N, C-alpha and C positions, 0 to 999 in steps of 0.2 A: 446451930440448929434452931429452927423456928419453934416457938412455944406450942404452936398448933400446926404440925406438918401437913395435916389434911387440908388446911385452909388454902394452901397454894394451888390445889386442884380446883378451887371454886371461884377464881377471880372474875370479876365483872368490872369493866371500865365504862363509865358513862361520861361522854364528852359533849359539850355544847359548842356548836359552830354556826356561823352565819355565812353560807357560801355566796358566790357571786350573784345568784338570783335574789338574795336578800331574805330567803325563807329560813327562819330559825330551825335548826336541825340538831337532834340529839343522836349521836353515834354511839352505839353500844357494841362492846367487844367482850366476848367470853361466854360464860354459861349463865343463863337466866334460870336459876333454880331456887329452892327454898332458902338457901343460905345467902343468896344475893338479891332476891326479889324485893326486899324492903329498900335496898339501896336504889334499885331501878325506880321503884314507886316514888320514893322521896325526891330523887333528882328530877324526874319528869314533872312531878306535881309542883315543884318550885316554879316551873315555867308556865303552868296553866294559869290562864287569866291575864297574862301579859301580852299574848299575841292571839290574833284570831285564827291563825294557822300555825301549827307546829308539826314538824315531820320527825318521825322516829325511824332511823335507819338501823335495821336489824341484820344487815348483810354480814356482820362479823360475829353474830351470836351463833355459837356452835351447838348449843343444846338448850331446850326449854322443857321444864317439867311442869307438873300441875300448878305448883306455886308460882312459877314464872308466867304461866298462862293467866292465872288469877291476877297477877300484877299488871299484865297487859290490859286486861279487862277493866281493872280498877282505874288506871290512868285514862283510859278511853272514856269511861263514865264520868270521871272528874272533869275532863275537858268538855264533854257535852253539856254537863250541868253549868259550866262557866260560860257557855256559848261559843266555845272554841271548836275548831276543826282539828282533829288529831289524825294524821295519816301515818300508817306504818308502811315502810317501803323496804324493798330488797329482802323479802322473807325467803328463807330456805324452803326447798321442796318439802322437807320434813315438817316444818312449821305450817306450811300451807295445808298439808295432809292432816295435821292435827286440828286445824281450824275447820276443815271439811268434816272430819270424823265427829267433832263435837258440835257441828252445825253452827259454828260461830262466824263462818265466812259472810253470811248475810248480815250479821251484826256489824261487821267492819266495812263492807262495800255496798250494802243495800241490795245485793242480789238475793234471789230466793233459791232455796234448795228443796228439792222434793224427796 
């Protein structure tokens, strides 16, 4: 039995890959929540400043809470400050809705929301 049985419901895996097109890509799997947001933040920030373009694939992220959203914003801001472009791809409909509700869509893609 695990020392913390609840921890098994919070896993987040963050893997770094360079696909055939050569663009460094971070693939995240699991839940981006308060318990895992620091892992996400630290793993992505390790790559900031090394590449002018970094892609974060969120296709396998099953849930994002407010801490996870804060981590997404934090790494985005870090990348911009370093002069890098950080692209988030394969967002779930729920995450897209969350970005629309919080009016952060414009922050990520430059579009305006009224």
